[in-house]
C-alpha positions in Angstrom: 0.0 0.0 0.0 1.2 3.5 -0.7 2.3 5.5 2.4 -0.4 7.4 4.2 -0.2 11.2 4.2 -1.6 13.6 6.8 -4.8 14.3 4.9 -5.8 10.6 4.4 -8.8 9.5 6.5 -8.9 6.1 8.1 -11.7 4.1 9.7 -11.7 0.6 11.2 -13.9 -2.1 9.8 -16.8 -3.3 12.0 -16.1 -7.1 11.8 -13.2 -7.7 14.0 -14.0 -9.1 17.4 -12.1 -7.3 20.2 -11.3 -8.2 23.7 -9.5 -6.3 26.4 -6.1 -7.8 27.5 -3.9 -7.0 30.5 -1.6 -4.9 28.3 -4.0 -3.6 25.6 -6.5 -5.2 23.2 -6.7 -8.3 21.1 -8.4 -8.2 17.6 -9.7 -11.3 15.8 -11.0 -11.1 12.3 -12.4 -14.3 10.8 -13.0 -12.5 7.5 -9.4 -11.4 7.2 -7.9 -14.3 9.0 -6.1 -11.9 11.3 -5.3 -12.1 15.0 -3.5 -9.0 16.3 -2.5 -8.0 19.8 -2.4 -4.3 20.4 -0.4 -2.6 23.2 -2.1 0.4 25.0 -1.0 3.0 22.5 -2.2 0.9 19.5 -5.4 0.1 21.3 -6.0 3.9 21.7 -5.4 4.3 18.0 -7.9 1.5 17.3 -10.5 3.2 19.5 -10.1 6.5 17.6 -10.7 4.7 14.3 -14.3 3.9 15.3 -15.3 6.9 13.1 -13.3 8.2 10.1 -10.4 10.3 11.2 -7.6 12.1 9.3 -4.1 11.0 10.1 -3.1 14.4 11.2 -6.0 14.6 13.6 -5.3 11.0 14.9 -1.7 12.1 15.6 -2.9 15.1 17.5 -5.3 13.0 19.6 -2.6 10.4 20.4 -0.1 13.1 21.2 -2.5 14.7 23.6 -3.2 11.4 25.4 0.5 10.5 25.7 1.9 14.0 26.4 4.1 14.2 23.3 3.9 16.1 20.0 2.0 15.0 16.9 5.3 15.1 15.0 7.0 12.8 17.5 4.3 10.2 17.4 3.4 10.4 13.7 5.8 7.6 12.5 4.5 5.2 15.1 0.8 6.1 14.5 1.3 5.7 10.7 3.0 2.4 11.2 0.2 1.1 13.4 -2.5 2.3 11.0 -0.6 0.8 8.0 -0.5 -2.5 9.8 -4.2 -2.4 10.5 -4.9 -1.6 6.9 -2.5 -4.3 5.6 -4.3 -6.8 7.9 -7.7 -5.8 6.4 -8.9 -4.4 9.8 -9.1 -0.8 8.6 -9.4 1.2 5.4 -8.0 4.5 4.1 -10.1 7.0 2.2 -9.1 10.2 0.5 
């Protein structure tokens, strides 16, 4: 998949089953054949993807929650979102 830019919107797909875990969240998608364990930060990203959100806004939300800057967390946010998209658990729109 091409790299995501700040203006791309992303939303999670409704199908994955999710369960709280001691250190985050576990996602299971029978449709995609995917099982992913998310740490606390990735779980926060997942929760923000319940509604379509732009990457730049998502970075700002995560930065606020974790007392950092959007620029500092952007690479990790984009990597997480890319993994979710590549696992068929989320989709990007223009």
